[in-house]
N, C-alpha and C positions, 0 to 999 in steps of 0.2 A: 399456602399448601400447593405442592406440585401436582400437576395435572397427570393422571394415569395415561400411560401410552396405550393406544388401542389400535385396531386396524384401520381406523378413520383418520389417525395422526398423519398430518402432512410432513413429509421428509424433505429435509434441505441437507445438502452435502458441502463439505469443504475438502477440497483436494489440494495436495502439495507433497514435497519431499525435501527435507523432513517435514515431519508433521507434529511430533511431540511437543513443539514450543508454542503451538497456537493456543490463544485463549478464546477466541470468537466463539467456539462451540458453546461453552459455558455461558458466556456473556449473552449471546442472542437467544439461546433456548430460555434463559431467565427472562428476558424481556418478552419473548412469546408467552410464557406462563403468566407474567405480570399483566398483560393486555388480554388475556383470556383467548388467545389464539392457540389452537391445538396443532402444535408443531414442535419439531426438534431439529437441531443442526448437528449432523454427524460427521466428524473428522475421518477422511479416508487417506490412507497412504498410497500414493500412486507415483511410481518412478517415471521420470521424463520420458524414458523409451516407451513406456506403456500408455501414454495419454490417448494416443489415436485409437487404441483398442478399448480403453476404459470409458472414455466419455461417451461414444454411442451408446454403450450399454446403460450408463446412467440416464442419459436422455430418453431411452425406450422404456423406462420405468414410469408409469402414469402417476404414481403417488409421489415422485420427486419433483417439486415445484421450481427449485432453484440450486445452483451449483456456485459456491464461492470458490475463488481461485488464488492460491499463493504460490511462492517460488516452487519450481521453475517453470510453471505452466502458463504464465500471463500472456505470453506471446503465442504459443501453440494453441491455447483454447479458442483464440479469436476465430480460427477457421471453422470451428464447430457452432458458430452463431449464424442465424439467418438475417438478423438485423443488428445494427450497431448504433450506439449513441455518437453524437459528432465528436466528442472528445476521444472515444475509443477509436473512431476512424483516424484521427490525427496521430494518435499514440501508437496505433497498431497493437495495442495491449489491452487486456480486461482483467478485472478481478472479481466480477460478477456476471452470471448469466441467468436468465430466468425463462420459464415456459410461458408464452403469451396464451391468451384465450384461444387463438386459432392454431395452438400446437407449436408454432415456431418459437425459436430461441431468440432473446434479446440480450445483447452484451453491453456492459458499461464498466467504468473504471472510477472508484472512489478513493484510491490511495492518496492522491495529492490533496483532495479535498478534506480527508481525514487529518492529515498532518497539518495543514493550514488552520483548520478548525480547532485543533488541539493547542496551538500556538496562541491563537487569538483568545481562546478561552482563559488562557494564563495571563492575558494582558499583554502579549508581545505583538507589536506593530509589524506588519510586513510591507505595507505600502512605503515606498521611498528607501527600503533597506537593501543592503547589498549581501547576497546570498552565495555561499560556496557549498557545493554538493559533491559528494563521492558516490558514484554510481549512475549509470545511464540505462538500466534495465528496465522492467516493467514498472517498479515502484519509483525508481528514479525518474523516468519519463513523465510519469503523472505528477510527481511532485514538482518537477521543473515547470510544467504548463500552469500549475495551480499557483505556484509563486509568482510567476509573470501575470497570470490573471488577477491576482491580488495587489498588483501594482508595485512588485519589487523593482528596484532602481535598475539592478544589474544581477545576473546569474553566471557565475563561474562554476565550472564542473570538470570532472574528468572520470575515466573508466579504464581499468587495465585492459578491457576488451576494446581495442581501437575501432572495430566495426560499429559496435554498439554506441561508442563515443561519437563518431562521426555522423551516424545516422541521426542521433538526437540533436546534434549541433545543427545539421541541415534543416531538421524540422522546425526548431525553435527559433533560429536566425531569420527563417523565412517569415515565420509568423510575428516575430518581435525583433526587427532590424536594429543592430547596434546595442542590444541588451543582452547578448550571450557571448561568452568566451570560454576558452579551454585552458587550464593550467593545473599542474600537480599540487601546488602549495595554496595554502589559505592565504588570500590577499590581505594585506595590513589593514585595509579600510572595510573589511568584512564585518557584518553585523551578526549573520545567522549562518551556523555550520550544520550541515545534514549529512548523516551517514544514511544512504539508501541502498547499501549492499548487506550481504549476509554475514560480512566480517564482524565477529563478535558473538557468534553462536557458540563457538568453542573457545575454551581458554587459550588454545594454542594459535588461535587466529592472530594475524598480525593487526595492529591498530590501523583503521582506515584513515585517520588523521594524526599527524605528529603533534603531541600535546604541546611542544615548543612553539608551534605555529598560533596556539590559541591565546586570546587576551581576555581580561576580566570582562569587559563590556559585551562580549558575545554570547549569544544564546546557541547551545549545542543540542541538536536533536538527532535521536536514533530510531530507525524503523524496527529494530529488534524487540521483541515482546518477552522473550525468555533467553538468556538471564537479564533481569532488571536489578540494578543498573548494569550496563555493559562496562567493560574496562575503559572504553571511551569516555563515557559519562562519569565514571569514578574520577578519572583524570581531569576532566573538565571541572568537576566540582571542587577538586582540590585547588584549581587555580580560580576558583570564584565565579566561574561561568554560571548563568542559569542553564538549567537543562530540562529536556522533555524526552521521555522514552517512548517505546513502541506501544505501551499500554495507552499513553496519552493519544497517539494517533488512532489506535484501535477505538478508543472512547469517542474520538471525533467522528468516526466512520459508523458507529453502531445504529444511530438513528436513521442515517442515510440508508445503510444496508437493509435494516428491518423494512423500511417503507418499500424499498426496492424488492425484496424477496417476497413480502406478503402482498404487495401491490393492491391494498384495498380488500384483501380476501377475509 
């Protein structure tokens, strides 16, 4: 039975643009109700140019305990935190921030941990595997770090934004020498292919990966939660590839995010 909302209900926000495709508000609000926590996660559509105006307003509301962040705010929101986790410092991007007991805001990033947890839950090994990833933004950066932390043999990636691509390459190659490279095509020896971009939200979007470059033995993952499956995953399934969609990544993050948002409250 759903808990009735009252003035005592703790409020958590999820900000992004677009926002219609997000599933986390329903999933995490349900988790709150299941555990007896009196809270709700509310989706808020905030355009990129309005972030610096909107976030201070949300932070100023005493009954808002945390803010989850999706595209395109993962880099910009970092500047609104007073403290950061070590991985957030390395990445320069966050997807969650919470109010601490002293009133300061603490930021962290769970994108990569969610995707790797989703892969491992389905029985897919990451250690010793070769990974190809499209996207070097907030999600891609976090996923790249998590793949290498999980023991991936090599990570190859690219991004149409050369600045983002070069920035991520410098960060990862410094932390994991010899384990990172840039290429626009899926390497033949690749085991795991990841779309870490928004390509696929619309039917008119170009495919992030040419299906002709995929092989049956590959696992293909996509960060997009709606539509599911994306056109990329449909094509991968036709070729016999195992697939994981954005809902699996979100499922991998739910427990991590819930603990972060409520922090024992």
